[in-house]
VMD Tcl script that draws the C-alpha trace (Angstrom):
set ca {
  {108.22 100.51 89.33}
  {106.86 100.79 92.87}
  {109.34 101.48 95.65}
  {109.03 100.12 99.18}
  {111.07 101.27 102.16}
  {111.64 98.64 104.86}
  {112.93 100.05 108.17}
  {113.83 96.98 110.25}
  {116.62 96.56 112.80}
  {116.85 92.76 112.29}
  {119.10 92.50 109.23}
  {118.14 88.87 108.54}
  {114.42 89.66 108.63}
  {114.96 92.73 106.45}
  {116.76 90.61 103.87}
  {113.98 87.99 103.84}
  {111.40 90.73 103.34}
  {113.51 92.22 100.59}
  {113.63 88.90 98.70}
  {109.90 88.30 99.11}
  {108.81 91.77 98.03}
  {111.05 91.81 94.98}
  {108.78 89.15 93.49}
  {106.08 91.82 93.26}
  {107.92 93.88 90.64}
  {109.02 96.37 93.27}
  {112.29 98.00 94.18}
  {112.96 97.48 97.89}
  {115.15 99.74 100.02}
  {116.13 98.59 103.52}
  {117.74 100.21 106.54}
  {117.91 99.55 110.28}
  {117.98 102.97 111.95}
  {116.01 106.22 112.02}
  {119.05 108.12 110.79}
  {119.38 105.91 107.71}
  {115.62 106.02 107.10}
  {115.66 109.81 107.16}
  {118.41 109.89 104.54}
  {116.49 107.48 102.29}
  {113.23 109.40 102.66}
  {114.97 112.63 101.70}
  {116.17 111.14 98.44}
  {113.41 108.82 97.18}
  {109.64 108.68 96.79}
  {108.13 105.47 98.17}
  {104.73 103.92 97.50}
  {104.74 101.98 100.79}
  {106.72 102.13 104.02}
  {107.20 99.26 106.49}
  {108.44 100.43 109.91}
  {109.63 98.54 112.97}
  {108.55 100.54 116.03}
  {111.67 99.61 118.00}
  {114.86 100.87 116.36}
  {118.39 101.19 117.79}
  {118.43 104.99 117.67}
  {114.82 105.80 118.53}
  {111.13 105.09 118.30}
  {109.60 104.31 114.92}
  {106.57 106.41 115.92}
  {108.78 109.51 115.77}
  {109.35 108.90 112.08}
  {105.65 108.21 111.56}
  {104.91 111.59 113.14}
  {107.30 113.31 110.72}
  {105.65 111.53 107.80}
  {102.25 112.61 109.08}
  {103.11 116.32 109.11}
  {104.42 116.19 105.57}
  {108.17 116.57 106.02}
  {108.92 113.97 103.34}
  {107.64 113.54 99.80}
  {106.47 110.04 100.73}
  {104.12 111.38 103.42}
  {101.05 109.95 101.68}
  {102.44 106.43 101.36}
  {100.56 103.81 103.41}
  {102.51 102.58 106.44}
  {102.62 99.00 107.70}
  {103.78 98.78 111.30}
  {105.95 95.97 112.70}
  {105.39 95.65 116.44}
  {106.51 93.31 119.21}
  {103.20 93.48 121.08}
  {99.88 94.48 119.53}
  {97.80 94.30 122.72}
  {97.56 98.07 123.14}
  {97.05 98.94 119.47}
  {93.83 100.63 118.38}
  {93.21 100.56 114.62}
  {91.16 103.73 114.78}
  {94.06 105.57 116.41}
  {96.53 104.03 113.99}
  {94.39 105.21 111.09}
  {94.57 108.78 112.36}
  {98.35 108.48 112.28}
  {98.31 107.32 108.67}
  {99.08 103.70 109.53}
  {97.30 101.36 107.14}
  {98.03 98.03 108.85}
  {100.31 96.28 111.34}
  {101.88 92.90 111.98}
  {103.19 91.42 115.20}
  {106.54 89.68 115.62}
  {107.24 86.88 115.08}
  {105.44 86.56 111.76}
  {105.53 84.68 108.49}
  {107.02 86.79 105.71}
  {104.26 85.64 103.36}
  {101.68 87.22 105.67}
  {103.38 90.60 105.48}
  {103.70 90.21 101.72}
  {99.94 89.68 101.53}
  {99.38 92.87 103.52}
  {101.61 94.77 101.11}
  {99.64 93.35 98.17}
  {96.41 94.52 99.80}
  {97.71 98.05 100.11}
  {98.80 98.16 96.48}
  {95.34 97.00 95.42}
  {93.81 99.86 97.40}
  {96.01 102.44 95.74}
  {94.00 103.86 92.87}
  {96.09 106.98 92.66}
  {99.70 108.09 92.86}
  {101.26 109.11 96.15}
  {103.42 111.91 94.77}
  {101.61 114.78 96.45}
  {103.33 118.14 96.50}
  {103.01 120.81 99.15}
  {100.16 123.21 98.43}
  {101.76 126.65 98.28}
  {98.62 128.65 97.59}
  {94.90 128.04 97.72}
  {92.24 129.68 95.57}
  {88.52 129.27 96.15}
  {86.34 127.30 93.73}
  {83.65 129.04 91.75}
  {80.87 131.31 92.94}
  {80.13 131.64 96.61}
  {83.74 132.11 97.67}
  {83.88 135.19 99.83}
  {87.45 135.04 101.03}
  {90.58 133.04 100.36}
  {92.47 131.02 102.97}
  {95.94 132.24 102.07}
  {98.76 133.08 104.43}
  {98.71 132.39 108.16}
  {95.19 131.22 108.85}
  {93.39 129.25 111.52}
  {89.77 128.19 111.15}
  {87.82 127.35 114.33}
  {84.48 125.61 113.90}
  {82.90 124.35 117.10}
  {85.31 121.62 118.33}
  {87.45 121.80 115.18}
  {90.63 123.80 114.73}
  {92.23 123.70 111.28}
  {95.62 125.32 110.72}
  {96.22 124.88 107.01}
  {99.58 126.62 106.87}
  {101.39 124.26 109.22}
  {99.16 121.24 108.54}
  {97.78 120.81 112.05}
  {94.19 119.71 112.60}
  {92.41 118.89 115.85}
  {89.00 117.78 117.06}
  {88.12 118.64 120.68}
  {91.81 119.15 121.37}
  {92.86 115.81 119.88}
  {95.14 115.99 116.88}
  {94.13 114.32 113.63}
  {96.65 113.66 110.89}
  {95.52 114.32 107.33}
  {97.49 113.56 104.20}
  {98.04 116.24 101.55}
  {95.07 115.12 99.46}
  {92.76 115.27 102.48}
  {94.12 118.67 103.47}
  {93.43 120.03 100.01}
  {89.92 118.57 100.02}
  {89.18 120.02 103.46}
  {90.41 123.47 102.43}
  {88.06 123.44 99.46}
  {85.09 122.45 101.59}
  {85.76 124.90 104.42}
  {86.59 127.82 102.11}
  {83.25 127.32 100.36}
  {81.23 126.73 103.53}
  {77.54 126.39 102.69}
  {78.19 126.07 98.94}
  {77.68 122.77 97.11}
  {80.88 121.94 95.23}
  {80.16 119.95 92.11}
  {82.13 116.71 91.82}
  {83.77 117.54 88.50}
  {84.83 121.02 89.60}
  {86.21 119.63 92.85}
  {88.13 116.89 91.05}
  {89.61 119.43 88.61}
  {90.66 121.75 91.43}
  {92.30 119.03 93.50}
  {94.11 117.72 90.42}
  {95.56 121.18 89.88}
  {96.50 121.72 93.51}
  {98.06 118.30 94.10}
  {99.32 117.71 90.55}
  {97.93 114.19 90.73}
  {96.07 113.76 87.45}
  {94.68 110.29 88.13}
  {92.19 111.58 90.72}
  {88.63 110.85 89.60}
  {85.12 111.07 91.05}
  {85.31 107.55 92.50}
  {88.48 108.39 94.41}
  {86.94 111.70 95.49}
  {83.94 109.87 96.96}
  {86.24 107.55 98.93}
  {88.33 110.50 100.13}
  {85.29 112.44 101.32}
  {84.16 109.38 103.28}
  {87.61 108.91 104.84}
  {87.93 112.60 105.71}
  {84.50 112.65 107.33}
  {85.37 109.58 109.42}
  {88.76 110.91 110.51}
  {87.24 114.20 111.67}
  {83.98 112.73 112.92}
  {82.40 115.39 110.71}
  {79.31 113.58 109.45}
  {77.16 116.50 110.66}
  {79.31 118.99 108.75}
  {80.41 117.29 105.52}
  {77.31 116.53 103.50}
  {76.78 114.66 100.24}
  {74.32 116.18 97.78}
  {73.58 113.05 95.80}
  {74.19 113.31 92.11}
  {75.75 116.76 92.48}
  {78.62 117.07 94.96}
  {79.63 117.91 98.53}
  {79.54 120.78 100.99}
  {80.58 121.86 104.45}
  {77.39 123.00 106.15}
  {76.79 126.53 107.39}
  {77.22 125.64 111.07}
  {77.90 128.52 113.45}
  {81.62 129.09 113.44}
  {84.34 131.66 113.88}
  {87.34 132.39 111.71}
  {90.63 133.83 112.91}
  {92.87 135.30 110.25}
  {96.43 136.34 110.90}
}
mol new
graphics top color blue
foreach p $ca { graphics top sphere $p radius 0.5 }
foreach p [lrange $ca 0 end-1] q [lrange $ca 1 end] { graphics top cylinder $p $q radius 0.2 }
display resetview
């Protein structure tokens, strides 16, 4: 059964959401503070998270940041934001933070329920990613392994795989564990075409998510390329696979 975490300070609204979402064959957990949310995230794996940005003990964006850097097992769960004013929101920026959608108060509960349904329909894989403790290169063409403290600098890109920090021209980009694993494979095998099947098998092993297939891989490559603005680096070799091009770069190994 899918689990949803609702972090909402308005107890009446949280209860109405809880009743509505239970109709979807889901188990709903609710809380009204960052402290309570942290405790719930440390003990359960959630398939979706709904967060009010304004909480009594802090800013909901602080928790979103922690989810983005992989502190919790539910870090790959799509996030739906509840905001009081959406005037300043930029969906492109929200996407970089791992936020899938948002809704502005006041709202009809049925509208939020529809947004939750949409996210479940988009989930073609599990969200139980595990931290990648080691990385091994795929196949021939691998000259070195990105293991241990390692930073890769490629033009405007800086990728720190050990601490999960990625930036483009100094601006941080948040990648989920699946995207991090995919990026490591591509960068480690720079200039080498990685066949789809081999790449799927490797990511399955590294993430322990067996339902990954070539269709999901194609979608993930597209999302990763968009997040990084890396269309000139991540290339599709149609009918075969993907590669990170041999652009001039520099690698710093600790």
